[in-house]
TORPA-4810 file (N, C-alpha, C, O; in nm, 3 decimals):
<nodes>
NODE_1_-0.283_-0.802_2.639_-0.142_-0.793_2.582_-0.106_-0.659_2.524_-0.162_-0.612_2.425_M
NODE_2_-0.010_-0.599_2.591_0.046_-0.445_2.532_0.184_-0.464_2.447_0.276_-0.545_2.461_S
NODE_3_0.166_-0.358_2.354_0.257_-0.378_2.262_0.350_-0.243_2.252_0.298_-0.132_2.255_Q
NODE_4_0.500_-0.262_2.239_0.541_-0.119_2.254_0.518_-0.033_2.153_0.520_-0.072_2.037_P
NODE_5_0.492_0.110_2.188_0.456_0.222_2.112_0.562_0.242_2.013_0.676_0.200_2.034_S
NODE_6_0.528_0.307_1.899_0.627_0.403_1.814_0.624_0.532_1.853_0.534_0.581_1.922_F
NODE_7_0.731_0.595_1.807_0.765_0.728_1.842_0.654_0.809_1.777_0.601_0.760_1.677_P
NODE_8_0.610_0.930_1.823_0.508_1.012_1.719_0.531_1.054_1.617_0.646_1.095_1.603_P
NODE_9_0.434_1.064_1.494_0.472_1.098_1.378_0.469_1.215_1.341_0.363_1.271_1.371_A
NODE_10_0.561_1.292_1.275_0.575_1.418_1.220_0.569_1.431_1.091_0.545_1.542_1.042_H
NODE_11_0.590_1.312_1.008_0.565_1.293_0.878_0.434_1.233_0.840_0.347_1.208_0.924_G
NODE_12_0.421_1.209_0.711_0.301_1.141_0.668_0.309_1.028_0.590_0.393_1.023_0.500_R
NODE_13_0.229_0.933_0.614_0.225_0.802_0.548_0.116_0.755_0.436_-0.003_0.732_0.456_F
NODE_14_0.170_0.750_0.345_0.082_0.717_0.202_0.112_0.583_0.167_0.225_0.535_0.160_V
NODE_15_-0.023_0.510_0.138_0.013_0.372_0.066_-0.044_0.345_-0.048_-0.156_0.388_-0.078_T
NODE_16_0.041_0.257_-0.139_-0.068_0.256_-0.262_-0.092_0.093_-0.278_-0.015_0.000_-0.257_F
NODE_17_-0.231_0.094_-0.323_-0.280_-0.060_-0.309_-0.343_-0.083_-0.401_-0.334_0.013_-0.477_E
NODE_18_-0.419_-0.174_-0.448_-0.485_-0.239_-0.578_-0.446_-0.407_-0.601_-0.369_-0.469_-0.527_G
NODE_19_-0.500_-0.451_-0.692_-0.465_-0.620_-0.715_-0.346_-0.584_-0.824_-0.317_-0.482_-0.887_I
NODE_20_-0.292_-0.713_-0.815_-0.139_-0.731_-0.893_-0.218_-0.683_-1.031_-0.333_-0.708_-1.066_D
NODE_21_-0.115_-0.606_-1.098_-0.174_-0.565_-1.235_-0.258_-0.445_-1.231_-0.299_-0.409_-1.342_G
NODE_22_-0.291_-0.380_-1.140_-0.343_-0.255_-1.140_-0.281_-0.121_-1.195_-0.337_-0.019_-1.234_A
NODE_23_-0.127_-0.160_-1.185_-0.017_-0.032_-1.218_0.027_0.045_-1.118_0.103_0.137_-1.150_G
NODE_24_-0.010_0.029_-0.974_0.023_0.103_-0.855_0.168_0.122_-0.851_0.215_0.235_-0.855_K
NODE_25_0.243_0.014_-0.844_0.389_0.015_-0.861_0.488_0.110_-0.952_0.600_0.155_-0.927_S
NODE_26_0.392_0.127_-1.085_0.457_0.187_-1.191_0.442_0.358_-1.156_0.502_0.443_-1.222_S
NODE_27_0.377_0.381_-1.072_0.368_0.559_-1.063_0.401_0.600_-0.913_0.378_0.714_-0.873_H
NODE_28_0.454_0.503_-0.834_0.517_0.546_-0.691_0.617_0.609_-0.697_0.636_0.701_-0.616_I
NODE_29_0.713_0.577_-0.797_0.839_0.640_-0.843_0.803_0.786_-0.865_0.863_0.876_-0.807_E
NODE_30_0.713_0.805_-0.943_0.667_0.918_-1.024_0.604_1.027_-0.900_0.642_1.143_-0.882_A
NODE_31_0.512_0.964_-0.832_0.489_1.072_-0.723_0.586_1.085_-0.611_0.558_1.168_-0.524_L
NODE_32_0.714_1.006_-0.600_0.820_1.039_-0.502_0.894_1.146_-0.562_0.924_1.239_-0.487_A
NODE_33_0.932_1.152_-0.689_1.002_1.233_-0.752_0.890_1.372_-0.740_0.932_1.470_-0.677_E
NODE_34_0.785_1.376_-0.786_0.702_1.490_-0.756_0.690_1.542_-0.635_0.673_1.664_-0.638_W
NODE_35_0.694_1.494_-0.529_0.711_1.544_-0.385_0.845_1.574_-0.345_0.855_1.660_-0.257_A
NODE_36_0.940_1.528_-0.385_1.071_1.543_-0.381_1.078_1.692_-0.446_1.136_1.785_-0.389_R
NODE_37_1.023_1.703_-0.554_1.089_1.852_-0.610_0.971_1.961_-0.551_0.953_2.067_-0.611_A
NODE_38_0.901_1.931_-0.443_0.833_2.019_-0.374_0.891_2.043_-0.222_0.838_2.112_-0.135_R
NODE_39_1.033_1.954_-0.210_1.069_1.986_-0.066_1.070_1.896_0.006_1.164_1.893_0.087_G
NODE_40_0.944_1.759_0.010_0.967_1.659_0.111_1.078_1.569_0.102_1.125_1.549_-0.009_A
NODE_41_1.122_1.517_0.194_1.206_1.402_0.234_1.092_1.280_0.203_0.998_1.262_0.280_E
NODE_42_1.108_1.206_0.094_1.036_1.096_0.077_1.122_0.960_0.091_1.231_0.952_0.035_V
NODE_43_1.073_0.860_0.164_1.108_0.741_0.197_1.024_0.631_0.107_0.908_0.603_0.136_V
NODE_44_1.103_0.565_-0.019_1.008_0.493_-0.087_1.024_0.338_-0.032_1.138_0.301_-0.007_L
NODE_45_0.914_0.245_-0.012_0.954_0.140_0.027_0.823_0.030_-0.001_0.716_0.084_-0.030_T
NODE_46_0.825_-0.083_0.005_0.709_-0.168_-0.018_0.691_-0.282_0.084_0.769_-0.292_0.179_R
NODE_47_0.583_-0.373_0.067_0.556_-0.469_0.153_0.471_-0.580_0.043_0.399_-0.562_-0.055_E
NODE_48_0.521_-0.698_0.115_0.601_-0.734_0.217_0.770_-0.692_0.154_0.818_-0.676_0.042_P
NODE_49_0.820_-0.685_0.290_0.965_-0.595_0.234_1.011_-0.495_0.307_0.953_-0.463_0.411_G
NODE_50_1.117_-0.432_0.265_1.107_-0.291_0.328_1.280_-0.308_0.426_1.361_-0.216_0.438_G
NODE_51_1.292_-0.411_0.467_1.395_-0.441_0.551_1.462_-0.585_0.512_1.395_-0.677_0.464_T
NODE_52_1.612_-0.594_0.540_1.666_-0.725_0.521_1.580_-0.847_0.534_1.555_-0.932_0.449_P
NODE_53_1.535_-0.838_0.666_1.441_-0.969_0.741_1.333_-0.954_0.654_1.331_-1.057_0.588_L
NODE_54_1.226_-0.868_0.613_1.114_-0.868_0.580_1.133_-0.908_0.410_1.057_-0.986_0.353_A
NODE_55_1.229_-0.851_0.355_1.279_-0.891_0.223_1.279_-1.060_0.205_1.226_-1.116_0.109_E
NODE_56_1.339_-1.120_0.298_1.353_-1.287_0.312_1.217_-1.323_0.331_1.177_-1.410_0.254_R
NODE_57_1.133_-1.279_0.414_1.010_-1.326_0.428_0.916_-1.325_0.313_0.831_-1.410_0.285_L
NODE_58_0.947_-1.199_0.240_0.870_-1.177_0.103_0.916_-1.273_0.022_0.830_-1.319_-0.053_R
NODE_59_1.041_-1.328_0.009_1.055_-1.448_-0.076_0.977_-1.585_-0.035_0.929_-1.669_-0.111_E
NODE_60_0.978_-1.583_0.088_0.896_-1.724_0.121_0.747_-1.700_0.083_0.686_-1.778_0.011_L
NODE_61_0.689_-1.577_0.140_0.583_-1.555_0.080_0.534_-1.556_-0.066_0.418_-1.583_-0.094_F
NODE_62_0.608_-1.531_-0.140_0.574_-1.518_-0.286_0.595_-1.655_-0.363_0.562_-1.679_-0.480_L
NODE_63_0.654_-1.740_-0.273_0.756_-1.871_-0.363_0.725_-2.007_-0.310_0.766_-2.110_-0.365_H
NODE_64_0.633_-2.006_-0.173_0.636_-2.125_-0.092_0.482_-2.151_-0.082_0.393_-2.067_-0.070_E
NODE_65_0.473_-2.270_-0.088_0.325_-2.312_-0.081_0.289_-2.280_0.082_0.378_-2.295_0.166_G
NODE_66_0.167_-2.239_0.118_0.133_-2.209_0.244_-0.036_-2.191_0.249_-0.108_-2.181_0.149_M
NODE_67_-0.083_-2.188_0.399_-0.214_-2.170_0.403_-0.244_-2.019_0.430_-0.147_-1.944_0.426_D
NODE_68_-0.360_-1.967_0.455_-0.405_-1.843_0.456_-0.342_-1.769_0.588_-0.309_-1.650_0.591_A
NODE_69_-0.330_-1.874_0.709_-0.289_-1.841_0.859_-0.130_-1.781_0.829_-0.078_-1.677_0.870_L
NODE_70_-0.076_-1.884_0.744_0.087_-1.869_0.753_0.107_-1.747_0.669_0.196_-1.669_0.703_T
NODE_71_0.027_-1.721_0.554_0.043_-1.564_0.470_0.046_-1.467_0.567_0.139_-1.388_0.581_E
NODE_72_-0.072_-1.473_0.649_-0.110_-1.375_0.723_0.015_-1.334_0.823_0.066_-1.223_0.831_A
NODE_73_0.056_-1.465_0.905_0.151_-1.445_1.002_0.278_-1.400_0.932_0.356_-1.333_1.000_L
NODE_74_0.303_-1.421_0.831_0.451_-1.381_0.774_0.442_-1.253_0.741_0.532_-1.173_0.762_L
NODE_75_0.306_-1.219_0.672_0.339_-1.069_0.636_0.327_-0.985_0.723_0.380_-0.875_0.708_V
NODE_76_0.228_-1.025_0.874_0.256_-0.946_0.980_0.386_-0.924_1.052_0.428_-0.824_1.111_F
NODE_77_0.434_-1.029_1.036_0.594_-1.036_1.101_0.693_-0.935_1.016_0.785_-0.863_1.054_A
NODE_78_0.641_-0.955_0.896_0.750_-0.850_0.810_0.701_-0.705_0.848_0.776_-0.609_0.864_A
NODE_79_0.575_-0.703_0.858_0.523_-0.551_0.870_0.574_-0.493_1.014_0.598_-0.375_1.038_R
NODE_80_0.583_-0.583_1.089_0.617_-0.535_1.243_0.777_-0.471_1.246_0.816_-0.364_1.295_R
NODE_81_0.862_-0.587_1.166_0.975_-0.510_1.158_1.008_-0.375_1.040_1.084_-0.278_1.050_D
NODE_82_0.925_-0.414_0.940_0.921_-0.270_0.881_0.899_-0.140_0.939_0.965_-0.038_0.916_H
NODE_83_0.799_-0.152_1.019_0.752_-0.048_1.098_0.858_-0.014_1.194_0.891_0.104_1.206_L
NODE_84_0.908_-0.095_1.255_1.008_-0.066_1.363_1.116_-0.005_1.305_1.143_0.102_1.359_S
NODE_85_1.193_-0.037_1.207_1.312_-0.032_1.157_1.298_0.105_1.027_1.386_0.187_1.002_R
NODE_86_1.204_0.100_0.982_1.170_0.194_0.850_1.092_0.314_0.882_1.130_0.430_0.899_V
NODE_87_0.952_0.250_0.889_0.841_0.337_0.852_0.840_0.450_0.971_0.851_0.571_0.953_I
NODE_88_0.826_0.387_1.088_0.833_0.440_1.206_0.950_0.559_1.242_0.918_0.671_1.281_A
NODE_89_1.054_0.524_1.227_1.163_0.629_1.216_1.182_0.729_1.110_1.253_0.829_1.121_P
NODE_90_1.109_0.692_1.003_1.096_0.787_0.867_0.989_0.900_0.944_1.021_1.017_0.966_A
NODE_91_0.891_0.855_0.970_0.770_0.941_1.003_0.807_1.051_1.168_0.757_1.158_1.202_L
NODE_92_0.893_0.982_1.225_0.946_1.049_1.342_1.037_1.193_1.303_1.036_1.304_1.356_A
NODE_93_1.104_1.147_1.206_1.182_1.278_1.167_1.133_1.360_1.032_1.201_1.436_0.962_R
NODE_94_0.994_1.322_1.015_0.943_1.409_0.957_0.892_1.400_0.789_0.815_1.470_0.723_G
NODE_95_0.985_1.266_0.752_0.936_1.226_0.600_0.807_1.211_0.551_0.708_1.220_0.624_A
NODE_96_0.804_1.190_0.444_0.685_1.168_0.350_0.691_1.003_0.326_0.740_0.978_0.215_L
NODE_97_0.663_0.913_0.384_0.685_0.750_0.361_0.555_0.718_0.246_0.435_0.734_0.269_V
NODE_98_0.603_0.679_0.142_0.528_0.609_0.015_0.567_0.476_0.030_0.687_0.448_0.031_L
NODE_99_0.483_0.390_0.042_0.461_0.250_0.081_0.397_0.170_-0.037_0.280_0.204_-0.057_C
NODE_100_0.446_0.070_-0.122_0.372_-0.022_-0.212_0.326_-0.147_-0.119_0.400_-0.237_-0.079_D
NODE_101_0.195_-0.134_-0.093_0.086_-0.193_-0.023_0.143_-0.192_0.140_0.260_-0.187_0.179_R
NODE_102_0.016_-0.198_0.222_0.035_-0.227_0.345_-0.068_-0.321_0.421_-0.087_-0.435_0.381_F
NODE_103_-0.127_-0.278_0.517_-0.242_-0.389_0.576_-0.372_-0.388_0.478_-0.425_-0.497_0.458_T
NODE_104_-0.420_-0.287_0.424_-0.526_-0.332_0.311_-0.520_-0.422_0.255_-0.624_-0.487_0.247_D
NODE_105_-0.398_-0.474_0.189_-0.353_-0.561_0.116_-0.401_-0.690_0.189_-0.469_-0.773_0.129_A
NODE_106_-0.362_-0.708_0.331_-0.371_-0.813_0.407_-0.508_-0.862_0.397_-0.542_-0.977_0.368_T
NODE_107_-0.592_-0.749_0.429_-0.739_-0.804_0.478_-0.799_-0.810_0.350_-0.902_-0.877_0.359_F
NODE_108_-0.772_-0.757_0.196_-0.790_-0.769_0.054_-0.768_-0.925_0.002_-0.849_-1.002_-0.050_A
NODE_109_-0.606_-0.947_0.041_-0.570_-1.102_-0.013_-0.590_-1.232_0.069_-0.615_-1.344_0.023_Y
NODE_110_-0.576_-1.201_0.182_-0.603_-1.291_0.279_-0.728_-1.313_0.339_-0.766_-1.427_0.366_Q
NODE_111_-0.800_-1.204_0.365_-0.916_-1.175_0.403_-1.025_-1.211_0.316_-1.108_-1.299_0.339_G
NODE_112_-1.019_-1.129_0.202_-1.134_-1.146_0.099_-1.100_-1.244_0.012_-1.179_-1.336_-0.011_A
NODE_113_-0.977_-1.237_-0.046_-0.924_-1.349_-0.137_-0.954_-1.484_-0.074_-1.045_-1.557_-0.115_G
NODE_114_-0.873_-1.514_0.029_-0.844_-1.658_0.087_-0.979_-1.681_0.179_-0.996_-1.793_0.226_R
NODE_115_-1.074_-1.579_0.205_-1.178_-1.614_0.295_-1.131_-1.627_0.460_-1.198_-1.678_0.550_G
NODE_116_-1.004_-1.568_0.469_-0.971_-1.589_0.617_-1.038_-1.524_0.726_-1.094_-1.417_0.701_F
NODE_117_-1.041_-1.567_0.834_-1.107_-1.463_0.934_-1.062_-1.348_0.945_-0.941_-1.327_0.961_D
NODE_118_-1.156_-1.248_0.937_-1.131_-1.091_0.940_-1.097_-1.046_1.105_-1.020_-0.956_1.141_L
NODE_119_-1.168_-1.124_1.179_-1.113_-1.096_1.335_-0.981_-1.131_1.390_-0.925_-1.075_1.484_A
NODE_120_-0.941_-1.223_1.325_-0.818_-1.251_1.356_-0.699_-1.153_1.266_-0.599_-1.099_1.313_V
NODE_121_-0.734_-1.151_1.162_-0.646_-1.023_1.110_-0.673_-0.895_1.167_-0.573_-0.824_1.168_L
NODE_122_-0.792_-0.833_1.222_-0.795_-0.720_1.301_-0.688_-0.723_1.404_-0.606_-0.632_1.417_A
NODE_123_-0.690_-0.861_1.497_-0.635_-0.869_1.609_-0.485_-0.873_1.576_-0.413_-0.812_1.655_Q
NODE_124_-0.427_-0.934_1.472_-0.314_-0.896_1.439_-0.256_-0.791_1.398_-0.137_-0.769_1.420_L
NODE_125_-0.340_-0.703_1.328_-0.345_-0.553_1.319_-0.290_-0.472_1.421_-0.183_-0.410_1.412_E
NODE_126_-0.361_-0.475_1.511_-0.376_-0.416_1.670_-0.239_-0.442_1.740_-0.173_-0.348_1.782_T
NODE_127_-0.193_-0.581_1.752_-0.091_-0.644_1.788_0.022_-0.581_1.723_0.110_-0.543_1.800_W
NODE_128_0.044_-0.559_1.584_0.149_-0.512_1.496_0.173_-0.364_1.510_0.277_-0.312_1.551_V
NODE_129_0.058_-0.298_1.468_0.074_-0.170_1.432_0.065_-0.088_1.562_0.127_0.017_1.543_Q
NODE_130_0.025_-0.092_1.660_0.006_-0.035_1.760_-0.076_0.113_1.725_-0.042_0.224_1.767_A
NODE_131_-0.175_0.086_1.651_-0.260_0.212_1.618_-0.183_0.299_1.478_-0.231_0.389_1.409_G
NODE_132_-0.070_0.241_1.472_-0.019_0.326_1.316_-0.104_0.259_1.168_-0.127_0.145_1.128_R
NODE_133_-0.126_0.361_1.132_-0.240_0.358_0.993_-0.184_0.463_0.906_-0.136_0.570_0.944_Q
NODE_134_-0.197_0.415_0.773_-0.184_0.534_0.666_-0.237_0.680_0.696_-0.336_0.691_0.768_P
NODE_135_-0.187_0.770_0.654_-0.258_0.913_0.652_-0.358_0.903_0.510_-0.470_0.955_0.512_D
NODE_136_-0.315_0.844_0.408_-0.382_0.834_0.294_-0.346_0.708_0.207_-0.230_0.678_0.179_L
NODE_137_-0.447_0.643_0.170_-0.429_0.538_0.080_-0.495_0.549_-0.086_-0.616_0.554_-0.108_T
NODE_138_-0.402_0.552_-0.180_-0.432_0.545_-0.306_-0.461_0.410_-0.362_-0.374_0.329_-0.393_L
NODE_139_-0.593_0.389_-0.375_-0.643_0.263_-0.439_-0.665_0.274_-0.579_-0.757_0.344_-0.621_W
NODE_140_-0.566_0.194_-0.678_-0.550_0.188_-0.799_-0.673_0.067_-0.841_-0.644_-0.052_-0.831_F
NODE_141_-0.776_0.099_-0.875_-0.877_0.017_-0.899_-0.907_-0.023_-1.069_-0.932_0.064_-1.152_D
NODE_142_-0.900_-0.146_-1.097_-0.908_-0.199_-1.228_-0.996_-0.339_-1.232_-0.999_-0.416_-1.136_V
NODE_143_-1.045_-0.356_-1.318_-1.129_-0.470_-1.346_-1.017_-0.619_-1.361_-0.925_-0.616_-1.443_H
NODE_144_-1.034_-0.715_-1.293_-0.954_-0.800_-1.288_-0.897_-0.873_-1.407_-0.779_-0.907_-1.409_P
NODE_145_-0.996_-0.900_-1.523_-0.922_-0.942_-1.627_-0.843_-0.847_-1.724_-0.767_-0.888_-1.812_G
NODE_146_-0.874_-0.703_-1.695_-0.763_-0.606_-1.750_-0.614_-0.607_-1.664_-0.510_-0.565_-1.715_E
NODE_147_-0.621_-0.655_-1.544_-0.488_-0.670_-1.456_-0.439_-0.800_-1.536_-0.337_-0.802_-1.604_A
NODE_148_-0.515_-0.891_-1.520_-0.446_-1.021_-1.569_-0.387_-1.019_-1.696_-0.288_-1.088_-1.721_A
NODE_149_-0.458_-0.925_-1.801_-0.384_-0.909_-1.935_-0.243_-0.826_-1.947_-0.153_-0.839_-2.030_R
NODE_150_-0.258_-0.722_-1.817_-0.123_-0.645_-1.813_-0.017_-0.752_-1.727_0.099_-0.761_-1.769_R
NODE_151_-0.057_-0.832_-1.610_0.045_-0.904_-1.586_0.101_-1.004_-1.669_0.221_-1.029_-1.653_R
NODE_152_0.045_-1.059_-1.746_0.075_-1.182_-1.853_0.171_-1.090_-1.956_0.269_-1.144_-2.006_A
NODE_153_0.142_-0.956_-1.985_0.221_-0.885_-2.099_0.358_-0.838_-2.047_0.438_-0.807_-2.136_A
NODE_154_0.401_-0.827_-1.916_0.522_-0.782_-1.862_0.596_-0.873_-1.782_0.715_-0.850_-1.767_V
NODE_155_0.532_-1.000_-1.713_0.642_-1.063_-1.578_0.580_-1.213_-1.585_0.462_-1.232_-1.617_R
NODE_156_0.645_-1.287_-1.562_0.631_-1.404_-1.496_0.556_-1.412_-1.370_0.594_-1.334_-1.282_S
NODE_157_0.453_-1.493_-1.342_0.357_-1.497_-1.261_0.470_-1.532_-1.104_0.581_-1.586_-1.100_A
NODE_158_0.400_-1.486_-1.013_0.462_-1.534_-0.876_0.322_-1.624_-0.830_0.217_-1.636_-0.892_D
NODE_159_0.360_-1.676_-0.710_0.247_-1.759_-0.642_0.072_-1.707_-0.624_-0.033_-1.770_-0.639_R
NODE_160_0.101_-1.570_-0.586_-0.029_-1.506_-0.593_-0.058_-1.473_-0.741_-0.177_-1.496_-0.766_L
NODE_161_-0.001_-1.435_-0.829_-0.035_-1.366_-0.924_-0.110_-1.508_-1.042_-0.187_-1.492_-1.136_E
NODE_162_-0.062_-1.611_-0.999_-0.128_-1.758_-1.080_-0.251_-1.767_-1.024_-0.319_-1.846_-1.089_R
NODE_163_-0.313_-1.718_-0.927_-0.457_-1.714_-0.899_-0.584_-1.680_-1.005_-0.577_-1.575_-1.068_E
NODE_164_-0.683_-1.756_-1.021_-0.759_-1.752_-1.128_-0.838_-1.590_-1.071_-0.832_-1.532_-0.963_D
NODE_165_-0.898_-1.562_-1.179_-0.966_-1.393_-1.202_-1.080_-1.413_-1.084_-1.110_-1.312_-1.020_E
NODE_166_-1.141_-1.529_-1.053_-1.250_-1.492_-0.947_-1.176_-1.474_-0.786_-1.228_-1.416_-0.691_A
NODE_167_-1.060_-1.531_-0.789_-0.973_-1.470_-0.676_-0.953_-1.327_-0.685_-0.985_-1.259_-0.587_F
NODE_168_-0.905_-1.269_-0.791_-0.895_-1.144_-0.787_-1.010_-1.042_-0.794_-1.000_-0.924_-0.761_F
NODE_169_-1.128_-1.108_-0.845_-1.270_-1.023_-0.795_-1.291_-1.016_-0.669_-1.334_-0.909_-0.626_A
NODE_170_-1.265_-1.133_-0.572_-1.302_-1.111_-0.456_-1.179_-1.025_-0.386_-1.222_-0.964_-0.288_R
NODE_171_-1.063_-1.007_-0.404_-0.975_-0.920_-0.353_-1.013_-0.792_-0.396_-0.999_-0.702_-0.313_V
NODE_172_-1.055_-0.763_-0.499_-1.117_-0.630_-0.558_-1.204_-0.576_-0.464_-1.200_-0.457_-0.431_R
NODE_173_-1.296_-0.670_-0.411_-1.395_-0.646_-0.337_-1.369_-0.619_-0.187_-1.442_-0.549_-0.116_D
NODE_174_-1.271_-0.675_-0.151_-1.200_-0.658_-0.018_-1.132_-0.520_-0.027_-1.129_-0.444_0.069_G
NODE_175_-1.093_-0.499_-0.111_-1.041_-0.325_-0.150_-1.166_-0.240_-0.100_-1.168_-0.154_-0.012_Y
NODE_176_-1.272_-0.289_-0.184_-1.396_-0.171_-0.183_-1.445_-0.183_-0.042_-1.468_-0.084_0.027_A
NODE_177_-1.460_-0.310_0.001_-1.544_-0.277_0.160_-1.435_-0.204_0.259_-1.481_-0.133_0.349_Q
NODE_178_-1.277_-0.220_0.244_-1.179_-0.141_0.321_-1.219_0.027_0.278_-1.246_0.096_0.376_R
NODE_179_-1.224_0.082_0.176_-1.230_0.177_0.118_-1.387_0.234_0.178_-1.396_0.345_0.231_A
NODE_180_-1.503_0.144_0.160_-1.618_0.192_0.233_-1.587_0.203_0.376_-1.650_0.297_0.425_H
NODE_181_-1.526_0.153_0.445_-1.520_0.154_0.587_-1.431_0.272_0.635_-1.435_0.301_0.755_A
NODE_182_-1.352_0.340_0.548_-1.237_0.424_0.574_-1.268_0.516_0.463_-1.200_0.489_0.364_A
NODE_183_-1.330_0.591_0.451_-1.360_0.691_0.314_-1.289_0.805_0.322_-1.268_0.868_0.219_P
NODE_184_-1.240_0.850_0.450_-1.159_0.955_0.451_-1.011_0.948_0.415_-0.941_1.043_0.381_A
NODE_185_-0.973_0.829_0.428_-0.837_0.789_0.411_-0.815_0.728_0.273_-0.703_0.738_0.222_R
NODE_186_-0.893_0.678_0.223_-0.886_0.636_0.088_-0.944_0.708_-0.035_-1.060_0.745_-0.048_F
NODE_187_-0.838_0.724_-0.130_-0.848_0.796_-0.266_-0.877_0.670_-0.395_-0.775_0.613_-0.434_A
NODE_188_-0.977_0.636_-0.444_-0.987_0.581_-0.538_-0.924_0.619_-0.688_-0.972_0.719_-0.741_R
NODE_189_-0.840_0.559_-0.745_-0.789_0.605_-0.883_-0.849_0.489_-0.984_-0.835_0.369_-0.965_I
NODE_190_-0.906_0.539_-1.074_-0.935_0.465_-1.197_-0.829_0.417_-1.283_-0.811_0.466_-1.395_D
NODE_191_-0.746_0.307_-1.229_-0.634_0.250_-1.310_-0.661_0.198_-1.478_-0.567_0.164_-1.550_A
NODE_192_-0.781_0.200_-1.516_-0.810_0.186_-1.630_-0.784_0.292_-1.748_-0.784_0.275_-1.870_A
NODE_193_-0.761_0.416_-1.663_-0.750_0.519_-1.778_-0.594_0.502_-1.804_-0.520_0.416_-1.757_Q
NODE_194_-0.560_0.616_-1.901_-0.428_0.629_-1.934_-0.344_0.640_-1.849_-0.376_0.678_-1.736_T
NODE_195_-0.206_0.609_-1.885_-0.101_0.610_-1.789_-0.076_0.786_-1.712_-0.052_0.802_-1.593_R
NODE_196_-0.088_0.882_-1.800_-0.094_1.020_-1.777_-0.220_1.050_-1.677_-0.203_1.117_-1.575_E
NODE_197_-0.313_1.011_-1.703_-0.455_1.015_-1.638_-0.449_0.994_-1.525_-0.476_1.081_-1.442_A
NODE_198_-0.405_0.855_-1.488_-0.391_0.802_-1.381_-0.271_0.868_-1.272_-0.280_0.868_-1.149_V
NODE_199_-0.180_0.912_-1.336_-0.113_0.986_-1.247_-0.131_1.091_-1.231_-0.085_1.132_-1.124_R
NODE_200_-0.192_1.176_-1.301_-0.244_1.304_-1.280_-0.338_1.292_-1.156_-0.326_1.374_-1.065_A
NODE_201_-0.444_1.177_-1.149_-0.520_1.173_-1.071_-0.466_1.127_-0.917_-0.524_1.164_-0.814_D
NODE_202_-0.365_1.054_-0.917_-0.291_1.044_-0.796_-0.193_1.155_-0.750_-0.157_1.161_-0.632_A
NODE_203_-0.162_1.216_-0.815_-0.084_1.356_-0.767_-0.198_1.446_-0.702_-0.179_1.515_-0.602_I
NODE_204_-0.337_1.436_-0.780_-0.419_1.548_-0.729_-0.442_1.516_-0.595_-0.429_1.596_-0.502_A
NODE_205_-0.489_1.359_-0.579_-0.506_1.292_-0.456_-0.443_1.352_-0.329_-0.494_1.415_-0.237_A
NODE_206_-0.279_1.302_-0.359_-0.210_1.381_-0.259_-0.182_1.536_-0.232_-0.157_1.581_-0.120_L
NODE_207_-0.190_1.602_-0.336_-0.186_1.749_-0.342_-0.305_1.817_-0.289_-0.306_1.932_-0.245_A
NODE_208_-0.408_1.734_-0.294_-0.539_1.824_-0.213_-0.546_1.773_-0.073_-0.639_1.825_-0.012_S
NODE_209_-0.473_1.684_-0.002_-0.463_1.671_0.118_-0.394_1.807_0.200_-0.285_1.853_0.166_R
NODE_210_-0.462_1.853_0.293_-0.433_1.964_0.365_-0.280_1.973_0.444_-0.218_2.076_0.472_P
NODE_211_-0.248_1.857_0.466_-0.137_1.827_0.549_-0.019_1.834_0.455_0.094_1.839_0.504_W
NODE_212_-0.039_1.834_0.295_0.086_1.774_0.264_0.187_1.884_0.251_0.304_1.860_0.222_F
NODE_213_0.139_2.015_0.275_0.209_2.149_0.314_0.310_2.112_0.435_0.412_2.181_0.442_A
NODE_214_0.292_2.008_0.534_0.334_1.973_0.648_0.471_1.921_0.606_0.581_1.949_0.653_D
NODE_215_0.440_1.840_0.507_0.595_1.750_0.470_0.654_1.790_0.320_0.724_1.721_0.246_T
NODE_216_0.608_1.913_0.300_0.680_1.965_0.163_0.692_2.107_0.216_0.661_2.146_0.328_A
NODE_217_0.753_2.192_0.092_0.781_2.311_0.116_0.662_2.403_0.131_0.658_2.505_0.200_D
NODE_218_0.555_2.347_0.047_0.418_2.423_0.044_0.440_2.544_-0.064_0.339_2.614_-0.075_G
NODE_219_0.534_2.577_-0.135_0.544_2.717_-0.216_0.508_2.685_-0.344_0.421_2.755_-0.396_Q
NODE_220_0.559_2.587_-0.410_0.480_2.569_-0.549_0.383_2.493_-0.550_0.392_2.377_-0.510_E
NODE_221_0.274_2.543_-0.594_0.128_2.436_-0.583_0.063_2.456_-0.722_-0.049_2.505_-0.737_R
NODE_222_0.142_2.414_-0.820_0.067_2.444_-0.957_-0.058_2.344_-1.004_-0.063_2.231_-0.957_P
NODE_223_-0.141_2.382_-1.080_-0.258_2.266_-1.115_-0.163_2.164_-1.199_-0.089_2.186_-1.296_D
NODE_224_-0.186_2.061_-1.138_-0.096_1.931_-1.184_-0.162_1.879_-1.293_-0.109_1.775_-1.332_E
NODE_225_-0.267_1.916_-1.362_-0.334_1.859_-1.484_-0.294_1.952_-1.564_-0.354_1.937_-1.671_R
NODE_226_-0.212_2.055_-1.569_-0.181_2.166_-1.670_-0.095_2.104_-1.762_-0.050_2.167_-1.858_A
</nodes>
């Protein structure tokens, strides 16, 4: 089975991952502002979501009961539309794409969390993504108990967030397995630190990539921990 290819990427693709409550979403806008201040065109997006169709699928995914295969099919359908309409065009014109979750979340949540067949997920990944992968994945890692405390303090739980701590421990292990398999792509961020320290580590991980200057002006590169 052949899939339509995406146009060549002249920009860079950075994904933000972690269990619910790790704090990744609270830092993505700060990194977007930091990169824009250095001349990058930044596209800020999320999964599931990012397009009108994918946002409708997100609502189903988060609030309707379903089995693991249905979850996987929904998120990959949303991902294909997202890639085709938002991510690939942005990368083709040289933008820096910052995405809140991508395929690592599917392997962590549906694969490790639900115990779903990883080979099926890998096949869906091949069909849907046509080889497109992030250039950098920031993994915001925190203990599931701490993540649960944070979630309870700020919002009502959706269908996935109502899962127990054992589920999120498996999801965390799934992320660890993905990071072990792709160490050059992953940067683990200790999300148990203060907000300021987490932000500094995330910025440092992005700034340290030699390709970052290709998507920014590359002129001002101060010590981000100062």
